[in-house]
N, C-alpha and C positions, 0 to 999 in steps of 0.2 A: 252202658256204652261209654262215651266220654263221661268220665265220672265213675263208672263201674259200680262196685259194691263197697259197703263198709268194710273196714280192714278185718275185724275179727268177727266171725271165725273163718274168713277167707284165708288164703294161704300166703300171707305176707310174711316178711321177715321181722315184723314187729307185732308183738301182742302185749297185753297188759300184764302188770304184776300179778302173780298168783293169788294175791289177797283179793283181787277184784274178780268175783264170779257172779255178782248180782247186777242187774240192770235197773234203770229207773225211768223207763218209758221211751217212746220214740217221738221226736220233734221234727217238724217240717216247716218250710217257709219258701216263698217265691211265687212263681206262676201257678195258677190253680184253675185254669179255664175248663179243664175236663175232670176236675176233682182229684188231680194227681197228688195233692197234699194229704188226701185221706181224711179230711176234716168234716165231711158230710155236706159240704157246700162248694161253691166255685169262686168264692171271693179270694183274691190274692192276699198274701200276708207278707209283710216286710220284716217281721220278727218271728223267732221260733214259737210255734204253737204245738202243744202236745196232741198227738194222734190218739183220740180216745182216752180212756182212763187206765188202760192196762200198762203194766210195768215189765212185762216179760218178753219184750222184743229183743231179738238176738242179732239180726242182720237185716239190712235193707239195701235195695239196688234201684236206681232211677234210670228210666229210659227217656225217650223224647217227651212223652206225655203220659207215661204210666209208671207205676211203682209196684215192686214185689218185695215182700219181706217175710222173714222166718221168725217164729217165736221160739222160746227156750224149750217148749214141749215138742218141737220138731214139726209143727204145723206150718203150712205155707199160705200166705195171704196176698191179695193183689187188689189194686184199685187204679182209677184213672181212665184214660182213653183205651178203647177196645175194638177199634175198627177191624183188626185182622185176627182177633181172638187172642191177643197177647196177654190177656189176664188169665187165660187158662180155665175159664169158667164154662166152657162148652157153648158159648154164645158170643155175640159181638155188641153187647150192651155195656155202655160206659158205667162206671161206678165211682161214687165220690167218697165212699167209706170202705174200709177193709172188708173183703169177702174171702172166706176160706176156699182154697183150691183143693177140692176133693176132701177126703177125710183122713189121709195118711199123716202119721206122726214121725216120719223118717226122713224129712228134708234137712240137708246139712248146709248148703250154700246156694246162692242164686246170683244171676247177672242179667242185665237188660241191654238190648240193642235199641235201635230206633223204635221198632214195633215188633220185636221178637224177644223171647225170654228163654233162658237156660237155667237149669237147676240140677244139682247133684244130691243124691240120696246118701244116707249113711252106709248103704251097701256098696257104694262106689259106682252105681249106675248113673248115667247122664240122660237128662230129659229135656225136650225142647217143645216150644209151641209159639204160635203167632204168625207173623208175616214170613213168607218163604219164597218170594218171587225170584230170589237169587240163590236159593239153596242154603240159606243161612241156618236152617234148622238141622242140616246134616242128615236128612232122612232119605237121601237118594232121589229126590224129586223137587218140584217147586210148588206143591200144594200147601196152602195155608192150613194151619191146625189150630183149633180153638180149645184143645185140651192137651195135657202133657203126653208126649209120645217118646218112648225110649229111643235113644240114638244107638243103634246097634245092640249087641248083647253083652258087651263088656262090663265088668264090675271093677275096673281099675282106673276110673277117672277121679282126680283129686282137686283140680281147679279149672274154672272156665272164665272167660272174659268175652265181651261183645263190643264190636264196633257198630257203625251205622247199620250195615247189612252183611256183616261177616262175623265169624266166631272163632275163637281160639280155645284150646283146652290142653291141659297137661295130665298125663297119666302118672300113676304111682311109680312107674319105672323111669320117670324123668324125661320121657319123650314128649315132644310138642306137636300138636295137630291143629289143622285149620280147615275152614270150609266157608262157602258163601261167595259174595261179590269179591272180585279180584282185579278190577280194572286199573287199580293203582299199585298192584303187586302186594297188597296188604296181607295176603295169605303167606307170603314169605317162601313160596315154593319155586321161585325162579322164572315165573311167567306171569301173564295177566289173564289167564283163563279162569273163570269162576268154577267152583266145585260144589256139588250138592251132597257130598259125603266126605267124612274126615280124611285128610291127606297128611302124612307126616312131613313136618318141616325139617329137612335134613335127616341125619342119622344119629344125632347126639342124644345122650340120655342124662344130661345134667341141667335141664331147665328147671328153674325154681318158681318163677312168677311171670305171668303174662298180663299185659294191660293193653287196652285199645283206646285210640282216639276215634274221630269220625271216620277217617280212612287211612290211619297209620297205626302201627303196632310197636309196642315196646316189650322187652322181655329181659329178665335177669337170670343168669346162670348161678349154679351153686358155688362157683368160684368168685362171685361178686362182680362179674363183668356185666355191662349193660349193652343191649343190642337193639337195633331199630330197623324198620323197613316200612314200605308203603309210600304214601304221598309225602312229599317234602317241600311243597311249594312255599311254605311259610317258615321253613327251617325247623319244623317240628321233629325231624329225625335227629337233630343235634350233631350232624356230621360236617358242619362248616359250610354247607351249600344249600341250595334249594332244589336239588335233584331228588327224584324218587328212587326207591330201591325195591327190587322184587325178591331179594334174599336178605337174610339177616346180616347186618354190618355192625361191628363193634363201635360203640360211642366212646371215643378216647381209649386210653389204655388202663384206666383205673380198675381195681378189683375190690372197691369199697362201697358198691352200690347195694342198698338194703331193700328198697321198694320203689315202685314207679307208678304213675297214673297219667292218663291222657285226657286232654280236653278236645274241643273240636279241631283246633289247629295248634294247640300248645301242649307241652309236656312238663310234668313235674317229677322229681325224683329226690329221695332222701338217702344220704350216705350213712354208713355205720357210725360215723362220728356225730350224727344228729343234725348235720347241716342240710338245708333245703336248697335245691337247684331247679332252675326253670329255663325253658328255651322254646323257640317257635314263634307263632303269631302272638302279638302282644296287644291285640285289639282291646281298647278300654282298660288297659293295665292288667290283663290276666296273668302276667308273669310275676307281678308283685315287686317290680324293680323300681318303682317310683316314676315310671315314664311309660310311653306307648311304643317304644322302639323294638322292632322285631329282632330276635336273636337267633343265630344259626348254630350256636354251640352253648353248652350248659353255662349258666351264670348263677352265682350264689345269691340267694334271696336274703339280704341283710348279712349279719355276722353271727347270728345265734347258732348254738349247737344243741338246741332243745326241741327240735321238731320230731314228732312221733309218727304222724300219718297225714296224708293229704289226698284230695280228690279233685278232679277237674270237671266243670260243667262245660257248656258251649264256649262262653267267654268269661267264666268266673272260676275262682278257686276257693276251696275251703281246706283248712288244715288244723290239726290239734298239736299242741305242745306237750312236753312231758309233764308239765305242771297241771294238765287237765284243762287248760284254757282253749277256747275255740276262736279261730281267726278266719277272715275272708277278705277277698279283694277281686277287682275286675268289674265286669259289667253288672249293673244293678237295676236295670229298667223295670224288672218285675219284683224287686225286693229280695232277690236271691242271695244277697249278702247277709241278710238277717240283721241289718243295722237300724231298722226302723224307718228307713227312707229309701229313695230310689236314686241316690247319688253314686256315681261310679267312684271306685277307689283304685289307685295304682300301686298301693303299698298295703301290707297286712294291717287290718284293723280288728281289734278284739270284739267278738260277738258277745255282748252282755258281760257279766262279771263272774259267772260260774267257773269253778275250777274242778269240775267232776265230769267233763266230757271225755268219753272213752272211744267213740267211733264216729266217723262222719262219712257222708256220701253225697254225690251230686248227680242230678239229672241234667237235662238240657238247660232249663232256666229255673230249676228248683233245687233245694238242698235239704239234707236230712242229717240228724245227729242223734246219738244215743248216749245219755249220761250214765255214769256208774252210780250204784247205790251209796257209795262213799267216795271221797276224793281219792283219785289214783295217786299213790305216793311216788310212783315211778313207772317207767316202761322198761321192759327187759329185752335187750337184743338177743337173738338166738339164731342158730344155724340149723336148718332142717325144716320139715313140714309138720305142722301141728293143726289139729282141729280142736274145737272147744272141748268135746268129750275127752280127748287125749290129754288136754291141759288139766282138766278137773281130775282125771285119774292119776296124773302125775303129782298133782298137789296132794291128793289123799295118800299117795304112796311116799310122799316126802322126797320126790326126785325132781321137782320143778323148782327153780329153772334148771334146764339141762346144762 
């Protein structure tokens, strides 16, 4: 949800240098009352702690109180709160350590809402499970599901993102689709009626990436333009006001946006020049601007041009620079900044001293990160949609970067 999933191998416009194809474990920190950190217990942690001893984690996504992750072997794992079956384990039992979801080895990417989960397989099929009271599973009804259920019969899904109780997804043809709760117009379909099955957002075929906040939506087109819709009460749409929108509206006129992420009521975005921008609610300094003043339009975070990826939690933000360092700021009551304390920060602070962080993600009040096996020498900007298998194949063929 707010925070979404770790950048690679989701379909962001930033991926690591082709030299980086190995990972070095999954780390978590922050709130852990339901075991959402996956550490086998429920003690909160204010510094990064490795999840088990395995080093083959590929991607992780954080929900409100649950976590889902994929390993390099294509297996899917989950842990944390499970009241609505959001762990996909065919029950509603909470788990404090990773448990495999089924036996398949064909999972490619995943995303979490408040209490629902989406995942895409390597064959392009889309699956959902968990809470469904507003149709956020896209299955044509409102019945909760405790095991993965396929959304329709299509094999053309390539990216998905979750808000609190709604879902967005992009097909391989560049069309954007949405379903679930829509009381704030977060589905972008021009009204406020909820939907329990996928509905196309407009008729365009050039959507590149979608991201969700609590009840607002962001999306980038292949031309580098940024669009927003849904709730705008804190200025999280970046449109210069606090009005909501029920259809996509362009944020400014720039064509240089590379990736975006949503928090509960704040938004982050990185441009192709490596600058980081934020706007919306600035509770506890979530925007990283050195203060707690709400912003209605994008404001640059510092002057650096070395930001590679970012993710938003409820009131906190985590981000990685091109030198492989990890940074965080905002609310820190549960140690979600990973700085060894519970003191809030309104400007970016480095998490530890490592320089090999490759990916990061955030849940409500928890954070995750995956380091690379070696220090990333650089990040490569690219245009187009790639999955990790495609990257590896291109590396072997000598055609990466594109």
